C-alpha positions as a printed Julia matrix, in Angstrom:
272×3 Matrix{Float64}:
   7.41    4.65   16.82
   8.62    1.06   16.41
   5.02   -0.22   16.45
   3.94    2.37   13.89
   6.87    1.47   11.62
   6.06   -2.24   11.93
   2.43   -1.68   10.96
   3.48    0.38    7.92
   5.74   -2.52    6.92
   2.86   -4.98    7.35
   0.7    -2.86    5.03
   3.44   -2.86    2.4
   4.02   -6.61    2.72
   0.29   -7.4     2.48
   0.89   -8.08   -1.21
   2.64  -11.32   -0.19
  -0.7   -13.04    0.47
  -2.08  -15.26   -2.3
  -5.43  -14.4    -3.91
  -8.62  -15.77   -2.41
 -12.2   -16.12   -3.62
 -14.16  -12.95   -4.36
 -17.65  -12.24   -3.07
 -20.32  -10.36   -4.98
 -22.09   -7.44   -3.35
 -24.72   -4.93   -4.45
 -25.09   -1.2    -3.94
 -24.3    -0.12   -0.38
 -25.1     2.82    1.88
 -23.17    1.97    5.08
 -19.65    0.78    4.32
 -16.75   -0.32    6.5
 -13.42   -0.11    4.65
 -10.65   -2.33    5.99
  -7.8    -1.06    3.81
  -6.5     2.52    3.49
  -6.41    2.19   -0.32
 -10.13    1.37   -0.43
 -10.93    4.33    1.8
  -9.02    6.68   -0.52
 -10.75    5.28   -3.6
 -14.21    5.57   -2.02
 -13.61    9.22   -1.19
 -12.15    9.89   -4.63
 -15.22    8.52   -6.43
 -17.63   10.48   -4.23
 -18.71    7.71   -1.87
 -16.82    8.85    1.21
 -20.08    9.84    2.89
 -21.11    6.16    2.84
 -18.27    5.16    5.15
 -19.24    4.34    8.72
 -16.04    2.54    9.72
 -12.35    2.55    8.83
  -9.06    1.16   10.07
  -6.63    3.11   12.23
  -4.44    3.43    9.13
  -7.11    5.05    6.96
  -5.71    8.57    7.39
  -6.32   10.08    3.95
  -8.09   12.21    2.92
  -8.26   14.18    6.18
 -12.04   13.77    6.22
 -11.5    10.03    6.78
 -10.25   10.77   10.3
 -13.78   11.81   11.29
 -15.05    8.27   10.6
 -15.06    5.91   13.61
 -12.12    3.48   13.67
 -12.72   -0.25   14.03
  -9.07   -1.0    14.85
  -5.95   -1.9    12.93
  -7.76   -4.31   10.63
  -5.0    -6.94   10.88
  -6.97   -9.11   11.51
 -10.36   -7.35   11.52
 -12.12   -6.9    14.84
 -15.42   -8.61   13.99
 -17.29   -7.17   16.95
 -16.16   -3.61   16.23
 -17.05   -3.95   12.54
 -20.49   -5.38   13.29
 -21.16   -2.58   15.79
 -21.08   -0.06   12.93
 -24.16   -1.79   11.42
 -22.7    -1.89    7.87
 -24.46   -3.23    4.81
 -21.05   -3.81    3.15
 -17.55   -4.53    4.42
 -14.68   -4.19    1.93
 -11.59   -6.3     2.64
  -8.25   -6.87    0.97
  -8.27  -10.24   -0.78
  -6.0   -12.36    1.43
  -6.25  -15.66    3.27
  -6.83  -14.26    6.79
  -9.48  -11.87    5.5
 -11.38  -14.7     3.83
 -11.99  -16.18    7.28
 -13.1   -12.77    8.58
 -15.45  -12.34    5.61
 -17.05  -15.7     6.34
 -17.58  -14.73    9.97
 -19.23  -11.47    8.94
 -21.44  -13.23    6.4
 -22.56  -15.73    9.04
 -24.0   -12.85   11.07
 -25.72  -11.37    8.01
 -23.2    -8.72    6.9
 -22.34   -8.64    3.22
 -18.64   -8.56    2.33
 -16.48   -8.12   -0.74
 -12.84   -9.16   -1.16
 -10.8    -7.17   -3.68
  -7.26   -7.66   -5.01
  -4.97   -4.67   -4.6
  -1.35   -5.78   -4.9
   0.08   -3.85   -7.84
  -0.69   -0.8    -9.95
  -2.65   -2.82  -12.5
  -5.07   -3.85   -9.73
  -6.09   -0.27   -9.01
  -8.45    0.3   -11.94
 -10.4    -2.98  -11.49
 -10.76   -2.3    -7.75
 -11.95    1.24   -8.5
 -14.54    0.03  -11.0
 -15.76   -2.6    -8.54
 -16.18   -0.04   -5.77
 -17.93    2.3    -8.18
 -20.41   -0.43   -9.07
 -20.98   -1.33   -5.43
 -21.79    2.26   -4.53
 -23.61    3.35   -7.69
 -20.76    5.73   -8.52
 -19.9     4.07  -11.83
 -19.22    7.24  -13.84
 -16.9     8.78  -11.24
 -15.14    5.44  -10.79
 -14.62    5.05  -14.52
 -13.02    8.48  -14.76
 -10.54    7.57  -12.02
  -9.97    4.07  -13.42
  -8.95    5.49  -16.81
  -6.26    7.59  -15.12
  -5.05    4.61  -13.08
  -5.0     2.35  -16.14
  -2.84    4.94  -17.88
  -0.4     5.0   -14.97
  -0.12    1.2   -14.85
   0.45    1.01  -18.6
   2.96    3.85  -18.83
   6.33    2.73  -20.26
   9.08    3.42  -17.72
  11.85    5.87  -18.63
  15.46    4.78  -18.79
  16.84    4.32  -15.29
  19.33    7.01  -14.33
  20.04    5.85  -10.77
  19.61    2.82   -8.51
  17.98    2.22   -5.14
  17.0    -0.4    -2.61
  13.8    -0.31   -0.57
  14.62   -1.4     2.98
  11.37   -2.18    4.8
  13.04   -3.8     7.81
  16.6    -3.62    9.02
  17.24   -6.51   11.44
  17.32   -8.78    9.56
  17.3    -6.72    6.37
  14.13   -7.15    4.3
  14.06   -5.55    0.86
  11.48   -5.1    -1.88
  11.55   -7.25   -5.04
   9.8    -6.87   -8.38
   6.62   -8.48   -7.05
   5.82   -5.27   -5.16
   4.17   -2.14   -6.52
   7.03   -0.18   -4.9
   9.29   -1.68   -7.55
   6.83   -0.35  -10.16
   6.91    3.13   -8.64
  10.71    3.13   -8.75
  10.78    2.15  -12.43
   8.21    4.8   -13.37
  10.27    7.39  -11.49
  13.4     6.47  -13.45
  15.21    4.33  -10.88
  16.43    0.74  -10.96
  15.61   -1.4    -7.95
  18.79   -3.39   -7.34
  16.63   -6.3    -6.18
  14.38   -6.3    -9.23
  15.65   -9.82   -9.93
  13.84  -11.05   -6.8
  10.45  -12.27   -8.02
   8.72  -12.02   -4.64
   7.27   -8.77   -3.25
   9.89   -8.87   -0.5
  12.84  -10.93    0.63
  15.28  -11.23    3.51
  18.85  -10.56    2.38
  22.23  -10.02    3.98
  23.94   -6.69    4.48
  26.8    -8.04    2.4
  24.44   -8.55   -0.53
  23.09   -5.0    -0.26
  26.64   -3.63   -0.13
  27.69   -5.72   -3.13
  24.79   -4.41   -5.23
  25.87   -0.88   -4.29
  22.61    1.09   -4.67
  22.95    4.85   -4.97
  19.96    5.4    -2.67
  18.48    3.67    0.39
  14.7     4.18    0.35
  12.7     3.74    3.55
   9.04    4.35    4.38
   8.47    6.65    7.32
   6.08    9.48    8.09
   8.61   11.03   10.48
  10.91   12.27    7.71
  13.87   11.29    9.89
  16.83    9.24    8.65
  16.4     5.7    10.04
  18.23    4.69   13.2
  20.05    1.83   11.44
  22.05    4.45    9.51
  24.05    4.97   12.71
  24.87    1.32   13.24
  28.42    0.28   12.42
  27.51   -2.79   10.37
  25.32   -0.77    8.0
  28.24    1.48    7.1
  29.45   -1.35    4.88
  26.87    0.02    2.4
  28.27    3.01    0.5
  24.9     4.78    0.29
  24.68    4.68    4.08
  28.19    6.08    4.5
  27.37    8.89    2.07
  23.98    9.62    3.64
  22.01    8.87    0.48
  18.6     8.2     2.04
  15.14    8.69    0.58
  12.69    8.92    3.48
   9.32    8.42    1.81
   5.99    9.13    3.55
   4.4     5.8     4.41
   0.9     7.24    4.05
   1.66    8.03    0.39
   4.1     5.3    -0.67
   2.91    2.52    1.64
  -0.25    1.78   -0.34
  -1.34    1.67   -3.99
  -4.18    4.13   -4.54
  -5.44    7.22   -6.34
  -2.29    9.1    -5.28
   0.14    6.62   -6.84
   0.81    9.06   -9.69
   1.69   11.71   -7.11
   4.05    9.23   -5.46
   5.84    8.67   -8.77
   6.23   12.42   -9.32
   7.49   12.96   -5.78
  10.01   10.14   -6.05
  11.22   11.44   -9.4
  11.85   14.85   -7.83
  13.76   13.34   -4.91
  15.93   11.27   -7.23
  16.86   14.39   -9.19
  18.46   16.06   -6.16
């Protein structure tokens, strides 16, 4: 459980990596997707049947589970990827993946690196994947919806929250993360919106002083986090009052075609 939680956190914090150079690629028939978001997009635009490899974390839609896994993807297992005989590997655009892309290209496998850090990155990534697979029309239809979500003006905030992605030491989400965007669109104020980075280590005293109404955590278990029972965390009023939002990591832990669903679900939870 601890390992699974840590890997979900690593997926959320992937947005901390700086952009790297993109690679061009043409239409593909055998694709390995090394990010759950890309896998979801490929299925959504009708190219799921082109996938011949995925990461362990590519668990949606359910049909993705039938595709052979090439490992966690952090970093990519070059041998496992190559064994799937792909004509395209799609990677998240980060420093470590640039090195992996170069290794794959050296053995004759085409790669593409795509940015996917915030909601506004979704539509460009979708259009790129549509072009790479010849699914341009389907991709454009999805991209229009995602553009609309990214450009939607947020409602007035009626409550406050903090996203705690690690508890010892506490690591929280700042405005550089798409989770901050989801909160705003759902009508909540992230009490660490003033932190420019996607995430930051803070003290428990700081969390208590900012007094969020809700503690939001990512977990597919649906269970209140263990740190809620630790004495030091009871300095936070939301912890004492049991105000936890346990959000499914498979939905909230990645930007993707279901981001609009995540906003609606969070809005409903905040209205309790």
